[in-house]
C-alpha positions as CSV (number, residue, x, y, z in Angstrom):
1,M,0.0,0.0,0.0
2,A,1.4,3.4,-1.0
3,S,1.8,5.9,1.8
4,K,2.6,9.6,2.1
5,R,6.3,10.5,2.3
6,I,8.8,13.3,1.6
7,C,10.4,12.6,-1.7
8,L,14.1,13.1,-2.5
9,W,14.6,15.5,-5.4
10,L,17.5,15.1,-7.8
11,V,18.1,17.3,-10.8
12,F,19.5,16.1,-14.1
13,M,19.5,17.0,-17.8
14,I,18.3,14.8,-20.6
15,I,19.6,15.5,-24.1
16,T,18.7,13.9,-27.4
17,Q,20.3,14.4,-30.8
18,A,18.4,12.7,-33.6
19,V,20.6,14.2,-36.3
20,E,23.3,16.8,-36.2
21,E,20.8,19.7,-36.7
22,D,18.2,18.4,-34.2
23,I,19.5,18.9,-30.6
24,R,16.9,18.9,-27.8
25,F,17.4,19.0,-24.1
26,V,15.5,19.7,-20.8
27,E,16.3,19.7,-17.1
28,M,14.1,17.4,-15.0
29,S,13.7,16.8,-11.2
30,L,13.8,13.1,-10.4
31,M,11.9,11.6,-7.4
32,P,12.7,7.9,-6.9
33,D,10.0,5.8,-5.3
34,C,7.3,8.5,-5.6
35,I,4.1,8.7,-7.5
36,F,1.5,11.5,-8.0
37,Q,-1.4,11.5,-5.6
38,C,-4.0,12.8,-8.0
39,A,-6.8,14.5,-6.2
40,N,-8.7,15.4,-9.4
41,T,-9.1,14.1,-12.9
42,T,-6.8,16.7,-14.5
43,C,-3.8,14.8,-13.0
44,L,-4.1,12.0,-15.5
45,P,-1.6,11.0,-18.1
46,F,-2.4,12.2,-21.7
47,I,-0.6,9.1,-23.0
48,N,0.8,5.9,-21.7
49,V,3.7,4.3,-23.7
50,I,5.9,1.2,-23.1
51,T,9.6,2.0,-22.9
52,P,12.3,-0.5,-22.0
53,N,14.0,1.7,-19.4
54,I,13.7,5.1,-17.6
55,K,16.0,6.9,-20.0
56,D,13.6,6.1,-22.9
57,C,10.7,7.3,-20.8
58,Q,12.6,10.6,-20.3
59,V,13.1,10.9,-24.1
60,A,9.5,10.2,-24.7
61,C,8.5,13.1,-22.5
62,L,11.0,15.3,-24.2
63,A,9.6,14.4,-27.6
64,Q,6.0,15.5,-26.6
65,S,5.8,19.3,-26.5
66,Q,2.9,19.2,-24.0
67,C,4.7,16.9,-21.5
68,T,5.5,18.4,-18.1
69,A,6.1,15.2,-16.1
70,A,6.6,11.5,-16.5
71,T,6.2,8.5,-14.3
72,F,8.1,5.2,-15.1
73,H,6.8,1.9,-13.6
74,R,9.8,-0.5,-13.5
75,S,7.8,-3.7,-13.2
76,T,5.6,-3.1,-16.3
77,C,7.9,-0.7,-18.3
78,S,4.9,1.6,-18.4
79,C,5.8,5.3,-19.0
80,E,3.0,7.7,-18.2
81,L,3.3,11.3,-19.6
82,F,1.5,14.2,-18.0
83,A,0.5,17.6,-19.4
84,D,-1.1,19.1,-16.3
85,I,0.0,18.2,-12.8
86,L,-1.4,21.2,-11.0
87,N,1.3,21.4,-8.3
88,Q,0.9,17.6,-7.6
89,D,4.7,17.6,-6.9
90,E,3.8,18.8,-3.4
91,N,1.4,15.9,-2.9
92,M,3.2,12.6,-3.5
93,L,2.8,9.0,-2.4
94,A,5.5,6.4,-1.8
95,D,5.7,3.6,-4.4
96,A,8.9,1.5,-4.6
97,D,8.1,0.5,-8.2
98,V,7.9,4.1,-9.6
99,T,10.2,7.0,-10.5
100,T,8.6,10.3,-11.2
101,M,10.3,13.1,-13.2
102,I,9.1,16.7,-13.5
103,I,10.4,19.2,-16.1
104,I,11.9,22.3,-14.6
105,A,10.1,25.3,-16.1
106,G,12.1,27.3,-18.6
107,T,14.7,24.6,-19.3
108,R,13.3,23.0,-22.4
109,F,15.2,23.7,-25.7
110,P,13.9,24.5,-28.2
111,P,11.1,26.3,-26.3
112,V,7.6,24.8,-26.7
113,C,5.5,26.6,-29.3
114,H,1.8,26.8,-28.6
115,L,0.1,27.7,-31.9
116,S,-2.0,30.8,-31.9
117,S,-3.8,33.1,-34.2
118,Q,-0.5,34.8,-34.9
119,S,1.4,31.7,-36.0
120,T,2.6,31.6,-39.6
121,W,4.1,29.1,-41.9
122,S,6.3,29.3,-45.0
123,Q,4.3,29.7,-48.2
124,T,6.4,27.2,-50.1
125,A,6.7,23.6,-49.0
126,T,9.5,21.0,-48.9
127,T,8.6,17.6,-50.3
128,I,9.6,15.2,-47.5
129,F,8.5,12.0,-49.2
130,G,7.3,11.1,-52.7
131,S,7.9,12.9,-56.0
132,Q,8.4,16.7,-55.9
133,A,7.1,16.7,-59.5
134,G,4.0,14.7,-58.6
135,T,5.0,11.4,-60.3
136,S,3.5,8.3,-58.8
137,G,5.4,5.1,-58.2
138,S,5.6,1.9,-56.2
139,T,9.2,1.9,-54.9
140,L,10.0,2.6,-51.3
141,F,10.8,6.2,-52.3
142,L,7.5,6.9,-54.0
143,L,3.7,7.1,-53.4
144,N,0.6,6.5,-55.3
145,S,-2.4,8.6,-54.2
146,P,-1.5,8.8,-50.5
147,N,-4.4,9.5,-48.2
148,G,-4.6,9.1,-44.4
149,M,-1.6,9.9,-42.2
150,Y,-0.5,9.4,-38.6
151,Y,2.3,11.3,-36.9
152,D,4.3,9.3,-34.4
153,Q,5.6,12.2,-32.3
154,P,7.9,10.4,-29.8
155,N,9.9,8.8,-32.7
156,N,9.3,11.7,-35.2
157,R,8.0,9.3,-37.9
158,L,5.1,9.4,-40.3
159,I,2.8,6.5,-41.1
160,V,0.9,6.9,-44.5
161,A,-1.9,5.0,-46.2
162,D,-0.4,4.6,-49.7
163,Q,-3.8,4.0,-51.4
164,G,-2.8,3.2,-54.9
165,N,-0.1,0.7,-53.8
166,S,-2.4,-1.0,-51.3
167,R,0.1,-0.7,-48.4
168,V,0.9,1.3,-45.3
169,L,4.3,2.9,-45.2
170,Q,6.4,4.2,-42.3
171,F,9.4,6.5,-42.6
172,S,11.5,8.7,-40.3
173,L,11.5,12.5,-40.5
174,N,15.0,12.7,-38.8
175,S,16.8,12.2,-42.1
176,S,14.3,13.1,-44.8
177,P,14.1,12.1,-47.5
178,S,14.3,8.6,-46.3
179,V,13.5,5.1,-47.5
180,A,10.1,3.9,-46.2
181,T,9.3,0.5,-44.6
182,V,6.1,-1.4,-45.5
183,I,4.3,-2.1,-42.1
184,A,1.0,-3.4,-43.6
185,G,-0.1,-4.8,-46.9
186,G,2.2,-4.6,-49.9
187,N,1.0,-8.0,-51.2
188,G,-1.2,-6.9,-54.0
189,Q,-4.8,-5.8,-53.8
190,G,-7.1,-8.0,-51.8
191,C,-9.0,-8.5,-48.7
192,N,-7.0,-11.2,-47.0
193,M,-5.5,-10.2,-43.7
194,N,-2.0,-9.6,-45.2
195,Q,-3.5,-7.5,-48.0
196,L,-5.2,-4.1,-48.4
197,N,-7.4,-2.6,-51.1
198,N,-7.4,1.2,-51.2
199,P,-6.4,1.9,-47.5
200,S,-7.6,5.3,-46.5
201,G,-7.0,5.8,-42.8
202,V,-4.3,4.8,-40.3
203,G,-3.8,5.3,-36.6
204,R,-1.8,3.8,-33.6
205,D,-3.0,3.3,-30.1
206,S,-1.0,3.9,-26.9
207,S,0.5,0.4,-27.1
208,G,1.7,0.9,-30.7
209,Q,-0.9,-1.3,-32.4
210,L,-1.7,-0.1,-35.9
211,Y,-5.3,0.3,-37.2
212,V,-6.1,0.5,-40.9
213,A,-9.3,1.6,-42.6
214,D,-9.5,-0.5,-45.8
215,Y,-12.0,1.4,-47.9
216,N,-12.7,-1.1,-50.7
217,C,-12.7,-4.1,-48.4
218,N,-15.1,-2.4,-45.9
219,Q,-12.8,-3.5,-43.1
220,I,-11.0,-2.2,-40.1
221,V,-7.8,-4.2,-39.6
222,R,-5.5,-4.2,-36.6
223,F,-1.8,-5.0,-36.8
224,P,0.7,-5.5,-34.0
225,S,3.2,-2.8,-33.2
226,N,6.1,-4.6,-35.0
227,S,4.2,-5.4,-38.2
228,N,5.7,-5.6,-41.6
229,S,4.6,-6.7,-45.1
230,A,4.6,-10.4,-44.0
231,T,2.3,-9.7,-41.1
232,S,-1.3,-10.8,-41.2
233,G,-3.7,-8.4,-39.3
234,T,-6.8,-9.2,-37.3
235,L,-10.2,-8.1,-38.5
236,L,-11.6,-5.7,-35.9
237,A,-14.9,-5.1,-37.7
238,S,-16.6,-4.7,-41.1
239,I,-17.6,-1.0,-41.7
240,D,-19.1,0.3,-44.9
241,T,-16.5,2.4,-46.8
242,P,-14.3,3.5,-43.8
243,T,-12.1,6.5,-44.3
244,V,-10.1,8.4,-41.6
245,I,-9.3,6.9,-38.2
246,S,-8.7,8.9,-35.0
247,V,-7.5,7.4,-31.7
248,N,-8.1,8.8,-28.2
249,Q,-4.7,8.0,-26.7
250,L,-6.0,8.3,-23.2
251,T,-8.7,5.6,-23.6
252,N,-7.6,3.8,-26.8
253,D,-11.1,4.5,-28.2
254,I,-10.9,4.2,-32.0
255,Y,-13.1,6.5,-34.1
256,V,-13.9,5.5,-37.6
257,L,-15.9,7.3,-40.2
258,S,-18.1,5.5,-42.7
259,N,-18.3,7.7,-45.8
260,T,-21.4,6.3,-47.6
261,G,-23.0,5.4,-44.2
262,S,-22.7,9.0,-43.0
263,V,-21.9,7.8,-39.5
264,V,-19.0,7.9,-37.0
265,Y,-18.4,4.6,-35.1
266,K,-16.4,4.2,-31.9
267,F,-14.6,1.1,-30.8
268,V,-14.5,1.5,-27.0
269,G,-11.0,0.7,-25.8
270,G,-10.1,-0.5,-29.3
271,S,-12.5,-3.4,-29.2
272,G,-15.8,-4.2,-30.9
273,P,-18.6,-4.2,-31.4
274,P,-18.7,-0.6,-32.5
275,V,-21.2,2.0,-31.2
276,V,-22.4,5.0,-33.0
277,A,-20.7,8.2,-31.9
278,A,-22.3,10.7,-34.3
279,G,-24.7,10.6,-37.2
280,G,-26.4,7.3,-38.3
281,N,-29.6,9.1,-39.1
282,G,-29.5,8.9,-42.9
283,Y,-28.3,11.5,-45.3
284,G,-29.2,15.1,-44.7
285,N,-28.2,18.5,-43.3
286,A,-29.8,18.3,-39.9
287,L,-27.5,18.7,-36.9
288,N,-27.6,14.9,-36.3
289,Q,-26.9,14.0,-39.9
290,F,-24.1,14.1,-42.5
291,L,-23.8,14.1,-46.2
292,T,-20.9,11.8,-47.3
293,P,-18.5,13.0,-44.5
294,N,-14.8,12.2,-44.9
295,G,-12.7,13.2,-41.9
296,V,-13.0,12.6,-38.1
297,Y,-10.8,13.9,-35.3
298,Y,-11.1,13.3,-31.6
299,D,-9.4,16.1,-29.6
300,Y,-8.5,14.5,-26.3
301,L,-5.9,17.1,-25.3
302,H,-7.7,20.4,-25.5
303,T,-11.5,20.4,-26.1
304,N,-12.4,16.8,-25.3
305,A,-14.7,16.8,-28.3
306,L,-15.3,15.0,-31.6
307,Y,-15.0,16.8,-34.9
308,V,-16.3,15.7,-38.3
309,T,-15.7,17.1,-41.8
310,D,-19.2,17.0,-43.3
311,Q,-17.9,17.1,-46.8
312,N,-21.0,17.7,-49.0
313,N,-22.7,19.9,-46.4
314,Y,-19.5,22.0,-46.6
315,R,-19.2,22.3,-42.8
316,I,-17.3,21.1,-39.7
317,M,-19.4,19.6,-37.0
318,K,-18.5,19.3,-33.3
319,F,-19.9,16.8,-30.8
320,P,-19.4,16.5,-27.1
321,S,-17.5,13.6,-25.5
322,G,-19.9,10.6,-25.2
323,S,-22.1,11.6,-28.1
324,T,-24.4,9.1,-29.7
325,S,-26.7,8.9,-32.7
326,A,-29.2,11.0,-30.7
327,T,-26.8,13.8,-30.2
328,Y,-27.1,17.0,-32.2
329,G,-23.8,18.6,-33.1
330,T,-22.8,22.2,-33.6
331,V,-21.6,23.8,-36.8
332,V,-18.2,25.3,-35.9
333,A,-16.9,26.2,-39.4
334,G,-18.5,26.6,-42.8
335,G,-22.2,25.8,-43.3
336,N,-22.6,28.6,-45.8
337,G,-22.8,26.6,-48.9
338,G,-19.9,25.3,-51.0
339,G,-17.5,28.0,-52.2
340,G,-14.1,29.7,-51.8
341,A,-15.1,32.7,-49.7
342,A,-13.5,33.1,-46.3
343,N,-16.8,31.9,-44.6
344,Q,-17.1,28.9,-46.9
345,L,-15.6,25.4,-47.4
346,N,-15.5,23.2,-50.5
347,S,-15.1,19.5,-49.8
348,P,-13.3,19.7,-46.4
349,R,-11.3,16.5,-45.9
350,S,-9.4,16.7,-42.5
351,I,-9.1,18.8,-39.4
352,V,-6.8,19.4,-36.5
353,V,-7.4,21.4,-33.3
354,D,-4.8,23.5,-31.4
355,S,-4.6,24.3,-27.7
356,S,-6.7,27.5,-28.1
357,G,-9.5,25.6,-29.8
358,S,-8.7,26.9,-33.3
359,L,-9.5,24.6,-36.2
360,Y,-7.1,23.8,-39.1
361,I,-9.1,22.5,-42.0
362,G,-7.8,20.7,-45.1
363,D,-10.2,22.3,-47.6
364,Q,-9.7,20.1,-50.6
365,G,-11.9,21.8,-53.1
366,N,-10.2,25.1,-52.5
367,N,-6.7,23.5,-52.4
368,R,-5.9,25.3,-49.1
369,V,-5.5,24.9,-45.4
370,I,-7.7,27.3,-43.6
371,R,-7.5,28.4,-39.9
372,W,-10.8,29.0,-38.2
373,L,-10.6,30.6,-34.8
374,Q,-12.9,29.5,-32.0
375,N,-16.4,31.1,-32.3
376,A,-15.3,32.9,-35.6
377,T,-17.7,33.2,-38.5
378,S,-14.9,33.0,-41.2
379,G,-11.4,31.6,-41.6
380,T,-8.0,32.6,-42.9
381,T,-6.0,30.7,-45.5
382,I,-2.6,29.8,-44.1
383,V,-1.1,27.8,-47.0
384,G,-2.1,27.0,-50.6
385,G,-5.1,28.3,-52.5
386,T,-4.5,27.2,-56.1
387,Q,-4.3,23.8,-57.9
388,G,-1.0,22.6,-59.4
389,T,2.3,20.9,-58.7
390,A,4.3,23.9,-57.6
391,S,5.6,24.0,-54.0
392,N,2.8,26.4,-52.9
393,Q,0.0,24.3,-54.6
394,F,-2.0,21.2,-54.0
395,N,-3.9,18.7,-56.1
396,G,-6.3,16.8,-53.9
397,L,-4.9,17.5,-50.4
398,E,-6.0,14.9,-47.8
399,Q,-4.7,14.6,-44.2
400,I,-3.1,17.4,-42.3
401,V,-1.0,17.1,-39.1
402,F,1.5,19.1,-37.1
403,D,4.8,17.7,-36.1
404,R,6.4,18.4,-32.7
405,Y,8.0,21.6,-34.0
406,G,4.8,23.1,-35.2
407,N,5.5,22.4,-38.9
408,L,2.5,21.6,-41.0
409,L,2.5,18.2,-42.8
410,I,0.1,17.5,-45.6
411,T,-0.7,14.5,-47.8
412,D,-1.0,16.0,-51.3
413,G,-2.8,13.0,-52.8
414,G,-3.1,13.9,-56.4
415,N,0.5,15.0,-56.5
416,N,1.7,11.7,-54.8
417,R,3.7,13.5,-52.2
418,I,4.0,14.6,-48.6
419,Q,4.6,18.3,-48.1
420,L,6.1,20.1,-45.1
421,F,5.4,23.8,-44.5
422,S,7.9,25.1,-41.9
423,L,6.6,27.1,-38.9
424,T,8.0,30.6,-39.3
425,K,6.4,32.4,-36.4
426,C,5.0,30.9,-33.2
């Protein structure tokens, strides 16, 4: 049984150097045999990862910009990362299996950037994977109509659904451009458990398991954390035309959107059977309906809400945590008909939410990424705006994500490439 005690504080510095140009460090206080005594629900880890030792747990915290503390459990190799500890360092319990580490304020380098309405990005992109000229291919350097994407922040890696090649690729951003590794599929088109047919969405849970939305096979397939092209997955469920996947890393709930079904399903804890989290009331424009939606994003860090890109209603819908088919959502962007004006969207495909609640929307029909501030009635284009193959253009943009430095990463599907727009002002 854990008991209250005074914990010994030790101070040390953790430094990582992924490549010559990427040096990161932070000073942390170390408290052996101590664990947080959480008096409220805000003192909960935002992610739980498995690391072989305490040093890798420290590095995992350093890699997550929102991490302010970490707890390493020796017996299970479980590494809990915390974003908000609310002075819990003054309220600790004894636990001989645990070491707790807290980041000392002001010691992180480079400093954490919290995106805001003033943040800006370069207006020309760097192609970090695929063909800069937009040429498709099937080698481990090229893509064919890439779609869904997942950013592995601790390891600074991208996982991409390479639709046209019926495979899922993984590659490092530490030495871009790099050679990719096939981690699912790559055995020709098909619906066997070692094959894929038009994969459209990918995601990982907190234990590293990979989930793939296989659009043409109407399947959600789960693969182990160390999967490769020879690995057969496990069928999680049959879902009509699944597209994007979003994972709540706190609970491992898996959100999957059915495009033609106009419904969002949730797999509680990553297991079936699925339950309806939004929609499922037929096609339409009511606030509990969608019209061929494409993107889903569960924001577990900031707003604790579910967001859906309602493609042919030209709007973004927001639903509270725990929503069901009976829940009416709120229009938080668009909803003014399809078009290219600042208050309109045209085939929105994906969405990300920052710490202020601002939305970043991949507006495919307008070939742009638009930022929509919380409670605003219009948005601002931050990159793109025209169709083409130039470094400031898109041709069927799909997924958008931010890396740990605030850079904007985009799957430019029709141009068979992944584009990076560097953060220029935090």
